[in-house]
Backbone as a printed PyTorch tensor [residue, N CA C, xyz], in Angstrom:
tensor([[[-26.5410, -37.4780,  42.2610],
         [-27.2900, -38.7160,  42.2360],
         [-28.4070, -38.5630,  41.2000]],

        [[-28.6120, -39.5640,  40.3830],
         [-29.6250, -39.4890,  39.3410],
         [-31.0140, -39.6170,  39.9440]],

        [[-32.0080, -39.1300,  39.2040],
         [-33.3910, -39.1930,  39.6930],
         [-33.8430, -40.6430,  39.8650]],

        [[-33.4500, -41.4890,  38.9410],
         [-33.8420, -42.9010,  39.0140],
         [-33.3440, -43.5240,  40.3160]],

        [[-32.0940, -43.2130,  40.6700],
         [-31.5180, -43.7670,  41.8890],
         [-32.2310, -43.1980,  43.1200]],

        [[-32.5120, -41.8980,  43.1150],
         [-33.2020, -41.2780,  44.2420],
         [-34.5920, -41.8770,  44.4230]],

        [[-35.3200, -42.0730,  43.3020],
         [-36.6520, -42.6590,  43.3770],
         [-36.6080, -44.0740,  43.9260]],

        [[-35.6340, -44.8450,  43.4900],
         [-35.5200, -46.2320,  43.9510],
         [-35.2160, -46.2750,  45.4440]],

        [[-34.3830, -45.3540,  45.9110],
         [-34.0610, -45.3340,  47.3340],
         [-35.2710, -44.9120,  48.1490]],

        [[-36.0490, -43.9540,  47.6390],
         [-37.2560, -43.5050,  48.3510],
         [-38.3010, -44.6070,  48.4160]],

        [[-38.4510, -45.3490,  47.3080],
         [-39.4240, -46.4450,  47.2740],
         [-39.0850, -47.5240,  48.2960]],

        [[-37.8160, -47.8810,  48.3880],
         [-37.3730, -48.9380,  49.2930],
         [-36.8660, -48.2950,  50.5710]],

        [[-37.6450, -48.3200,  51.5920],
         [-37.3330, -47.7270,  52.9020],
         [-35.9360, -47.1400,  52.9950]],

        [[-35.8620, -45.8220,  53.0700],
         [-34.5770, -45.1410,  53.1240],
         [-33.7890, -45.5310,  54.3560]],

        [[-34.4520, -45.9170,  55.4160],
         [-33.7320, -46.2780,  56.6330],
         [-32.9130, -47.5490,  56.4460]],

        [[-33.2480, -48.3480,  55.4290],
         [-32.4770, -49.5630,  55.1500],
         [-31.1630, -49.2570,  54.4570]],

        [[-31.0730, -48.1080,  53.7950],
         [-29.8610, -47.7560,  53.0540],
         [-28.8960, -47.0650,  54.0110]],

        [[-27.7660, -47.6940,  54.3090],
         [-26.8030, -47.0740,  55.2200],
         [-26.2320, -45.7810,  54.6340]],

        [[-25.7470, -44.9220,  55.5090],
         [-25.1660, -43.6480,  55.0760],
         [-24.0030, -43.8660,  54.1200]],

        [[-23.3500, -45.0090,  54.2450],
         [-22.2060, -45.3360,  53.3990],
         [-22.5810, -45.3520,  51.9190]],

        [[-23.8450, -45.6630,  51.6060],
         [-24.2780, -45.8120,  50.2190],
         [-25.2210, -44.7070,  49.7540]],

        [[-25.5300, -43.7340,  50.6030],
         [-26.4310, -42.6450,  50.1770],
         [-25.8240, -41.8750,  49.0090]],

        [[-24.5050, -41.7890,  48.9640],
         [-23.8180, -41.1210,  47.8640],
         [-23.0840, -42.1550,  47.0060]],

        [[-23.6590, -43.3080,  46.8180],
         [-23.0110, -44.3590,  46.0390],
         [-23.2020, -44.1680,  44.5480]],

        [[-22.5260, -45.0070,  43.7810],
         [-22.6280, -44.9920,  42.3260],
         [-23.5090, -46.1410,  41.8570]],

        [[-24.2240, -45.9030,  40.7510],
         [-24.8840, -47.0090,  40.0650],
         [-23.8200, -47.7160,  39.2260]],

        [[-24.1990, -48.8090,  38.5770],
         [-23.2340, -49.5600,  37.7760],
         [-22.6840, -48.7050,  36.6290]],

        [[-23.5620, -47.9390,  35.9810],
         [-23.1280, -47.1120,  34.8670],
         [-22.1870, -45.9960,  35.3400]],

        [[-22.5200, -45.3640,  36.4630],
         [-21.6760, -44.2920,  36.9860],
         [-20.3070, -44.8290,  37.4120]],

        [[-20.3090, -45.9770,  38.0840],
         [-19.0510, -46.5790,  38.5270],
         [-18.1790, -46.9480,  37.3250]],

        [[-18.8030, -47.4310,  36.2510],
         [-18.0720, -47.7850,  35.0390],
         [-17.4180, -46.5520,  34.4250]],

        [[-18.1420, -45.4270,  34.3980],
         [-17.5860, -44.1900,  33.8470],
         [-16.3940, -43.7110,  34.6700]],

        [[-16.5200, -43.7680,  35.9980],
         [-15.4320, -43.3120,  36.8680],
         [-14.2020, -44.2000,  36.6870]],

        [[-14.4020, -45.5170,  36.6810],
         [-13.2720, -46.4350,  36.5100],
         [-12.6130, -46.2500,  35.1430]],

        [[-13.4220, -46.0080,  34.1080],
         [-12.8770, -45.7920,  32.7650],
         [-12.0260, -44.5350,  32.7180]],

        [[-12.4960, -43.4680,  33.3700],
         [-11.7170, -42.2210,  33.3940],
         [-10.4130, -42.4170,  34.1560]],

        [[-10.4640, -43.1060,  35.2800],
         [ -9.2680, -43.3240,  36.0930],
         [ -8.2640, -44.2340,  35.3890]],

        [[ -8.7640, -45.2050,  34.6390],
         [ -7.8950, -46.1780,  33.9810],
         [ -7.3340, -45.6530,  32.6690]],

        [[ -8.0270, -44.7040,  32.0550],
         [ -7.5920, -44.2050,  30.7560],
         [ -7.9550, -45.1340,  29.6200]],

        [[ -8.8170, -46.0670,  29.8810],
         [ -9.3020, -46.9810,  28.8370],
         [-10.7150, -47.4040,  29.1870]],

        [[-11.3960, -48.0480,  28.2480],
         [-12.7800, -48.4550,  28.4520],
         [-12.8580, -49.6380,  29.4160]],

        [[-13.7460, -49.5340,  30.3960],
         [-13.9880, -50.6130,  31.3530],
         [-15.4280, -51.0630,  31.1740]],

        [[-15.6670, -52.3600,  31.0810],
         [-17.0010, -52.9030,  30.8670],
         [-17.7960, -52.8970,  32.1700]],

        [[-19.1170, -52.8120,  32.0650],
         [-19.9800, -52.7900,  33.2460],
         [-19.8510, -54.0640,  34.0840]],

        [[-19.5860, -55.1790,  33.4360],
         [-19.4370, -56.4380,  34.1750],
         [-18.2170, -56.4160,  35.0860]],

        [[-17.2410, -55.5870,  34.7530],
         [-16.0280, -55.4790,  35.5680],
         [-16.3780, -54.9700,  36.9670]],

        [[-17.3060, -54.0170,  37.0310],
         [-17.7280, -53.4580,  38.3210],
         [-18.4130, -54.5380,  39.1600]],

        [[-19.2700, -55.3170,  38.5240],
         [-19.9360, -56.4120,  39.2440],
         [-18.9170, -57.4120,  39.7650]],

        [[-17.9060, -57.7040,  38.9670],
         [-16.8530, -58.6220,  39.3940],
         [-16.0720, -58.0870,  40.5770]],

        [[-15.8140, -56.7800,  40.5810],
         [-15.1140, -56.1710,  41.7170],
         [-15.9260, -56.3340,  42.9980]],

        [[-17.2300, -56.1460,  42.8840],
         [-18.0930, -56.2980,  44.0610],
         [-18.1440, -57.7610,  44.4990]],

        [[-18.2170, -58.6620,  43.5460],
         [-18.2880, -60.0900,  43.8660],
         [-17.0080, -60.5470,  44.5720]],

        [[-15.8750, -59.9930,  44.1730],
         [-14.5930, -60.3660,  44.7680],
         [-14.2160, -59.5020,  45.9550]],

        [[-15.1590, -58.6830,  46.4210],
         [-14.9920, -57.8570,  47.6360],
         [-13.9340, -56.7680,  47.4960]],

        [[-13.6970, -56.2790,  46.2840],
         [-12.7820, -55.1620,  46.0940],
         [-13.5270, -53.8410,  46.2540]],

        [[-14.8370, -53.8770,  45.9880],
         [-15.6950, -52.7060,  46.1130],
         [-16.9370, -53.1330,  46.8870]],

        [[-17.3200, -52.3340,  47.8800],
         [-18.5260, -52.6610,  48.6470],
         [-19.7600, -52.3210,  47.8200]],

        [[-20.7620, -53.1960,  47.8720],
         [-21.9780, -53.0090,  47.0860],
         [-23.2040, -53.2710,  47.9560]],

        [[-24.2950, -52.5930,  47.6160],
         [-25.5650, -52.7750,  48.3160],
         [-26.6500, -52.9480,  47.2780]],

        [[-27.3180, -54.0920,  47.2970],
         [-28.3800, -54.3610,  46.3380],
         [-29.6590, -53.7190,  46.8630]],

        [[-30.1570, -52.7150,  46.1550],
         [-31.3700, -52.0120,  46.5570],
         [-32.5810, -52.8430,  46.1670]],

        [[-32.6430, -53.2570,  44.9340],
         [-33.6570, -54.2120,  44.4670],
         [-33.0800, -54.9460,  43.2650]],

        [[-33.8790, -55.7330,  42.5860],
         [-33.3750, -56.6320,  41.5480],
         [-32.6040, -55.9180,  40.4350]],

        [[-32.9500, -54.6670,  40.1540],
         [-32.3250, -53.9880,  39.0200],
         [-31.4270, -52.8220,  39.4120]],

        [[-31.1940, -52.6420,  40.7160],
         [-30.3560, -51.5300,  41.1280],
         [-29.4250, -51.9460,  42.2610]],

        [[-28.1420, -51.7540,  42.0250],
         [-27.1220, -51.9920,  43.0360],
         [-26.2940, -50.7230,  43.1540]],

        [[-26.0210, -50.3190,  44.3860],
         [-25.1830, -49.1500,  44.6200],
         [-23.7950, -49.6060,  45.0360]],

        [[-22.7840, -48.9390,  44.4970],
         [-21.3980, -49.2530,  44.7950],
         [-20.8070, -48.0940,  45.5930]],

        [[-20.0410, -48.3960,  46.6200],
         [-19.4760, -47.3870,  47.4960],
         [-18.6000, -46.4230,  46.7040]],

        [[-18.8780, -45.1360,  46.8680],
         [-18.2000, -44.0940,  46.0960],
         [-16.6880, -44.0630,  46.3830]],

        [[-16.3360, -44.1480,  47.6410],
         [-14.9210, -44.0970,  48.0170],
         [-14.1530, -45.2880,  47.4410]],

        [[-14.7480, -46.4850,  47.5250],
         [-14.0900, -47.6860,  46.9980],
         [-13.8520, -47.5860,  45.4930]],

        [[-14.8650, -47.0930,  44.7810],
         [-14.7480, -46.9770,  43.3170],
         [-13.7070, -45.9260,  42.9480]],

        [[-13.7150, -44.7960,  43.6530],
         [-12.7680, -43.7170,  43.3410],
         [-11.3190, -44.1130,  43.6010]],

        [[-11.0870, -44.9280,  44.6120],
         [ -9.7130, -45.2730,  44.9830],
         [ -9.2010, -46.5390,  44.2950]],

        [[-10.0700, -47.3180,  43.6350],
         [ -9.6360, -48.5610,  43.0030],
         [ -8.8160, -48.2540,  41.7540]],

        [[ -7.6920, -48.9280,  41.5970],
         [ -6.8130, -48.7710,  40.4330],
         [ -6.9990, -49.9650,  39.5040]],

        [[ -7.4460, -49.6940,  38.2880],
         [ -7.6200, -50.7470,  37.2930],
         [ -6.2520, -51.0670,  36.7140]],

        [[ -5.8570, -52.3260,  36.8120],
         [ -4.5540, -52.7410,  36.3020],
         [ -4.6660, -53.1410,  34.8330]],

        [[ -3.5670, -53.0030,  34.1390],
         [ -3.5220, -53.4050,  32.7340],
         [ -3.6820, -54.9130,  32.6490]],

        [[ -4.3310, -55.4090,  31.6030],
         [ -4.4800, -56.8460,  31.4690],
         [ -3.1140, -57.5130,  31.3490]],

        [[ -2.9310, -58.5830,  32.0780],
         [ -1.6380, -59.2560,  32.0800],
         [ -1.7640, -60.7040,  31.6580]],

        [[ -0.6950, -61.4120,  31.8410],
         [ -0.6590, -62.8290,  31.4870],
         [ -1.2790, -63.6210,  32.6420]],

        [[ -2.1790, -64.4950,  32.3110],
         [ -2.8610, -65.3050,  33.3190],
         [ -1.9690, -66.4660,  33.7580]],

        [[ -2.1960, -66.9350,  34.9720],
         [ -1.4020, -68.0270,  35.5370],
         [ -1.5380, -69.3050,  34.6990]],

        [[ -2.7440, -69.5650,  34.2100],
         [ -2.9610, -70.7520,  33.3910],
         [ -2.1670, -70.7040,  32.0960]],

        [[ -2.0690, -69.5240,  31.5170],
         [ -1.3020, -69.3650,  30.2820],
         [  0.1810, -69.5980,  30.5420]],

        [[  0.6870, -69.1280,  31.6710],
         [  2.0920, -69.3440,  32.0310],
         [  2.3710, -70.8320,  32.2090]],

        [[  1.4690, -71.5390,  32.8920],
         [  1.6400, -72.9710,  33.1250],
         [  1.6670, -73.7400,  31.7990]],

        [[  0.8020, -73.3630,  30.8570],
         [  0.7850, -74.0200,  29.5520],
         [  2.0940, -73.7980,  28.8050]],

        [[  2.5980, -72.5670,  28.8890],
         [  3.8530, -72.2670,  28.2050],
         [  5.0150, -73.0540,  28.8130]],

        [[  5.0400, -73.1760,  30.1300],
         [  6.0930, -73.9420,  30.7920],
         [  6.0070, -75.4180,  30.4270]],

        [[  4.7820, -75.9560,  30.3670],
         [  4.5950, -77.3560,  29.9960],
         [  5.0490, -77.5900,  28.5550]],

        [[  4.7370, -76.6500,  27.6710],
         [  5.1510, -76.7770,  26.2770],
         [  6.6780, -76.7280,  26.1640]],

        [[  7.3170, -75.8760,  26.9550],
         [  8.7740, -75.7850,  26.9340],
         [  9.4080, -77.0730,  27.4430]],

        [[  8.8320, -77.6620,  28.5020],
         [  9.3480, -78.9380,  29.0210],
         [  9.1880, -80.0450,  27.9900]],

        [[  8.0350, -80.0580,  27.3390],
         [  7.7750, -81.0900,  26.3370],
         [  8.7410, -80.9510,  25.1610]],

        [[  8.9820, -79.7270,  24.7430],
         [  9.8870, -79.4730,  23.6310],
         [ 11.3210, -79.8950,  23.9880]],

        [[ 11.7020, -79.6570,  25.2370],
         [ 13.0530, -80.0130,  25.6860],
         [ 13.1730, -81.5060,  25.9840]],

        [[ 12.0620, -82.1950,  26.0290],
         [ 12.0830, -83.6290,  26.3040],
         [ 12.2010, -83.9440,  27.7830]],

        [[ 12.0840, -82.9490,  28.6130],
         [ 12.1940, -83.1700,  30.0610],
         [ 10.8280, -83.5570,  30.6270]],

        [[ 10.8820, -84.4040,  31.6290],
         [  9.6590, -84.8150,  32.3110],
         [  9.8460, -84.6040,  33.7960]],

        [[  8.7620, -84.5130,  34.4670],
         [  8.8430, -84.4670,  35.9150],
         [  9.2520, -85.8450,  36.4120]],

        [[ 10.1000, -85.9270,  37.4150],
         [ 10.4760, -87.2360,  37.9360],
         [  9.2830, -87.8910,  38.6250]],

        [[  9.1310, -89.1610,  38.3710],
         [  8.0240, -89.8940,  39.0000],
         [  8.4250, -90.3260,  40.3990]],

        [[  7.4400, -90.3260,  41.2740],
         [  7.7010, -90.7560,  42.6440],
         [  7.4840, -92.2660,  42.7460]],

        [[  8.2920, -92.8930,  43.5630],
         [  8.1400, -94.3300,  43.7780],
         [  7.0200, -94.5630,  44.7780]],

        [[  6.5800, -95.8420,  44.8740],
         [  5.5060, -96.1780,  45.8140],
         [  5.9140, -95.8900,  47.2480]],

        [[  7.1640, -96.1310,  47.5770],
         [  7.6170, -95.8780,  48.9410],
         [  7.5980, -94.3720,  49.2600]],

        [[  7.9350, -93.5600,  48.2760],
         [  7.8850, -92.1230,  48.4890],
         [  6.4400, -91.6540,  48.6820]],

        [[  5.5370, -92.2420,  47.9350],
         [  4.1210, -91.8800,  48.0610],
         [  3.6040, -92.2700,  49.4400]],

        [[  3.9430, -93.4750,  49.9180],
         [  3.5080, -93.9250,  51.2430],
         [  4.0520, -93.0420,  52.3460]],

        [[  5.2920, -92.5980,  52.2180],
         [  5.9090, -91.7420,  53.2230],
         [  5.3910, -90.3080,  53.1470]],

        [[  4.7550, -89.9470,  52.0270],
         [  4.2650, -88.6040,  51.8600],
         [  5.3380, -87.6120,  51.4800]],

        [[  6.4040, -88.1100,  50.8880],
         [  7.4820, -87.2180,  50.4770],
         [  7.0820, -86.4350,  49.2380]],

        [[  7.5590, -85.2320,  49.1990],
         [  7.3210, -84.3830,  48.0200],
         [  8.3600, -84.7120,  46.9600]],

        [[  8.1440, -84.1360,  45.8020],
         [  9.0530, -84.4050,  44.6820],
         [ 10.4050, -83.8470,  44.9290]]])
C-alpha cells in the first residue's frame, strides 16, 4: 500500500474503512494490474467504469481517493474490444436499404389488437 493511501486512510477514520478495502488498489494501481492481466494498455477511466457498472467493488475515501477491491480487480478479465450493438444495427439497416427491403408496416387493426410484426 502506498504512503499516500495509508495517510488518507488514517486521516479519515480507519473504522469507516471495511476490512474488504484495507488492502485495496488505488485507481493507478488497479490500472497497472488490469493492463498486465490484459496484455495491453488499459486507461484509468476504464477502472472507474467497472466500478460504476458494479463489476468491481469500490469505496470512496474522499473526493480524490477511491479504493477498488483487490480480489475483484485481480480476477476481472478485460475483453478485447468488439463490435458494438449499435454498429451492428446500422450495418443491418444499410444492408436492408441496399437490398430494397423494408420492414412490413402494421395495419391500424393490428396496432389496436397489439399484434407484433
